[in-house]
C-alpha positions as CSV (number, residue, x, y, z in Angstrom):
1,X,156.3,-158.9,35.0
2,X,160.4,-158.4,33.3
3,X,158.6,-156.4,29.6
4,X,156.9,-153.7,32.3
5,X,160.9,-153.1,33.6
6,X,162.2,-152.7,30.4
7,X,159.2,-150.5,28.9
8,X,159.7,-148.6,31.7
9,X,163.6,-148.3,32.0
10,X,163.0,-146.7,28.0
11,X,160.5,-144.1,29.6
12,X,163.1,-143.4,31.9
13,X,165.9,-142.8,29.6
14,X,163.6,-141.0,26.7
15,X,162.4,-138.8,29.6
16,X,166.1,-138.1,30.7
17,X,167.0,-137.3,26.6
18,X,164.4,-135.3,26.7
19,X,165.0,-132.7,29.3
20,X,161.8,-132.1,30.2
21,X,161.2,-132.3,33.9
22,X,159.6,-135.2,35.3
23,X,157.3,-132.6,37.2
24,X,155.8,-131.0,34.2
25,X,155.3,-135.0,32.8
26,X,153.3,-136.0,36.0
27,X,151.3,-132.7,35.4
28,X,149.8,-134.6,32.3
29,X,149.2,-137.8,33.8
30,X,147.2,-136.0,37.0
31,X,145.0,-134.0,35.2
32,X,143.5,-137.7,33.9
33,X,144.0,-139.4,36.9
34,X,140.1,-139.8,37.6
35,X,139.9,-141.3,34.1
36,X,143.0,-143.6,34.9
37,X,141.7,-144.9,37.9
38,X,138.4,-145.1,37.4
39,X,139.7,-147.5,34.7
40,X,141.6,-149.2,37.4
41,X,139.0,-150.1,39.0
42,X,136.6,-151.4,37.0
43,X,139.6,-153.9,36.5
44,X,139.6,-154.3,40.1
45,X,136.7,-156.3,39.9
46,X,137.2,-158.7,37.4
47,X,139.1,-161.8,37.5
48,X,139.4,-164.4,39.5
49,X,142.2,-166.1,42.2
50,X,142.1,-165.9,45.7
51,X,139.9,-163.9,47.3
52,X,141.2,-160.5,48.6
53,X,138.4,-158.8,50.4
54,X,134.5,-158.1,49.7
55,X,132.8,-154.6,49.9
56,X,129.2,-156.3,50.1
57,X,128.6,-157.8,46.0
58,X,131.6,-157.0,45.1
59,X,134.7,-159.1,45.3
60,X,138.2,-158.9,44.8
61,X,140.3,-161.3,43.2
62,X,144.0,-161.1,43.5
63,X,144.3,-161.4,39.6
64,X,141.9,-158.7,39.3
65,X,144.0,-156.5,41.5
66,X,146.8,-157.3,38.9
67,X,144.7,-156.2,35.9
68,X,144.2,-153.2,37.3
69,X,147.8,-152.4,38.8
70,X,148.2,-153.6,34.6
71,X,145.6,-151.1,33.3
72,X,146.6,-147.7,35.6
73,X,150.8,-148.4,34.6
74,X,149.6,-149.1,30.3
75,X,147.5,-145.7,30.8
76,X,150.0,-144.2,32.7
77,X,152.9,-144.8,30.3
78,X,150.6,-143.8,27.4
79,X,149.8,-140.9,28.9
80,X,153.8,-139.8,29.6
81,X,154.9,-140.8,25.5
82,X,151.9,-139.0,24.2
83,X,152.8,-135.8,26.3
84,X,156.7,-136.7,25.5
85,X,156.2,-136.9,22.0
86,X,153.8,-133.9,21.4
87,X,156.4,-132.0,23.8
88,X,159.8,-132.5,21.6
89,X,158.0,-132.6,18.1
90,X,156.5,-129.8,16.5
91,X,152.8,-130.4,14.8
92,X,154.7,-130.1,11.4
93,X,157.4,-132.8,11.8
94,X,154.5,-135.3,13.4
95,X,151.7,-134.4,10.2
96,X,154.9,-135.3,8.3
97,X,156.0,-138.8,9.9
98,X,152.5,-139.8,9.8
99,X,152.0,-138.7,6.3
100,X,155.7,-140.8,5.4
101,X,154.6,-143.9,8.0
102,X,150.7,-144.6,6.1
103,X,152.5,-143.5,2.5
104,X,154.4,-146.6,2.4
105,X,151.1,-148.5,3.5
106,X,149.7,-150.4,0.3
107,X,145.9,-148.5,0.0
108,X,146.4,-146.4,2.5
109,X,149.0,-144.2,0.4
110,X,145.6,-141.9,-0.8
111,X,144.1,-141.2,2.8
112,X,147.8,-140.4,4.3
113,X,147.4,-136.6,3.9
114,X,144.1,-136.8,5.4
115,X,145.0,-138.4,8.5
116,X,148.5,-136.2,9.0
117,X,145.4,-133.1,8.3
118,X,143.8,-134.5,10.9
119,X,145.9,-135.1,13.6
120,X,148.0,-132.0,12.9
121,X,144.5,-130.0,12.8
122,X,143.9,-132.0,16.4
123,X,147.6,-130.9,17.8
124,X,146.8,-127.5,17.0
125,X,143.7,-127.1,18.7
126,X,144.3,-128.7,21.8
127,X,145.5,-125.0,23.8
128,X,142.8,-123.9,21.9
129,X,140.0,-125.8,23.7
130,X,141.9,-125.4,27.2
131,X,141.7,-122.1,26.8
132,X,137.8,-122.2,26.2
133,X,137.6,-124.8,28.7
134,X,139.0,-122.6,30.7
135,X,136.7,-119.2,29.6
136,X,133.8,-121.5,30.4
137,X,134.6,-122.4,33.6
138,X,135.5,-119.0,35.1
139,X,131.8,-117.7,33.0
140,X,130.4,-120.9,35.1
141,X,131.7,-119.7,38.3
142,X,130.7,-116.4,38.1
143,X,127.2,-117.4,37.3
144,X,127.4,-119.2,40.8
145,X,128.3,-122.5,39.3
146,X,129.2,-125.8,42.1
147,X,132.1,-126.0,39.9
148,X,134.6,-127.0,43.6
149,X,132.3,-129.1,44.8
150,X,133.4,-132.0,46.8
151,X,131.0,-134.6,46.4
152,X,130.8,-137.0,42.9
153,X,127.7,-136.1,42.1
154,X,128.7,-132.3,42.2
155,X,132.1,-133.5,40.4
156,X,129.8,-134.6,37.8
157,X,127.7,-131.5,37.5
158,X,130.9,-129.4,37.5
159,X,132.0,-131.2,34.3
160,X,129.0,-131.7,32.7
161,X,128.4,-127.3,32.9
162,X,131.9,-127.1,30.6
163,X,131.8,-130.4,28.8
164,X,128.6,-129.7,26.8
165,X,129.4,-126.1,26.1
166,X,132.7,-127.4,25.0
167,X,131.8,-129.8,22.7
168,X,129.4,-127.5,21.2
169,X,132.1,-124.8,20.2
170,X,134.5,-127.5,19.0
171,X,131.6,-127.7,16.2
172,X,130.9,-125.0,15.6
173,X,135.1,-124.4,14.9
174,X,135.1,-127.5,13.3
175,X,132.6,-126.0,10.5
176,X,134.7,-123.1,10.8
177,X,137.3,-124.5,9.8
178,X,135.8,-127.0,6.8
179,X,134.3,-123.9,5.3
180,X,137.7,-122.0,5.0
181,X,138.9,-125.0,3.9
182,X,136.3,-125.1,1.5
183,X,136.3,-121.4,0.3
184,X,140.3,-122.1,-0.6
185,X,140.1,-124.5,-3.1
186,X,141.0,-128.1,-0.8
187,X,140.7,-131.3,-2.8
188,X,142.2,-133.7,-0.2
189,X,145.3,-135.2,-1.8
190,X,144.8,-134.7,-5.6
191,X,147.1,-131.5,-6.7
192,X,149.2,-131.1,-3.6
193,X,152.5,-130.6,-2.6
194,X,154.1,-130.5,1.4
195,X,154.4,-126.6,1.1
């Protein structure tokens, strides 16, 4: 437990130094709360120790509760750190740092540029994909799709009605990027500079 106190104190210092509002950072956690909670629930029913309570055939042990809290706190930490990094660092600085870092690892020098390029493209297209998801959501709502259904099956249908077209659009966009890079003569790490 002492390690978590140190880690979260360090995270608090980083948040203070970044001057980004805590509410804004917690919004990034709120966007994937369902996945974080699901990971915690899976851990809740694992482990041994003292039996806390039973839900039919499922038994919650003290160690399972501890594991669930540990997984949830780790995921929240990772999401907040990732948000801090992307909000305080430009994509170019981030890709340069990744390239420098992996360029120093023996055997990875050849792949450092490609890895940095993948990360850079991924970061740049997050807002584009978010906008496309919003457009798909509006289109599905205009067609009468039950997007704001409160039941679990309704929410799952709503997620799938957005996720499947979004995956198709992202694959089309990836193909367009690949064709554009090929048309411009991109050859990877061979004969390239930072400019």
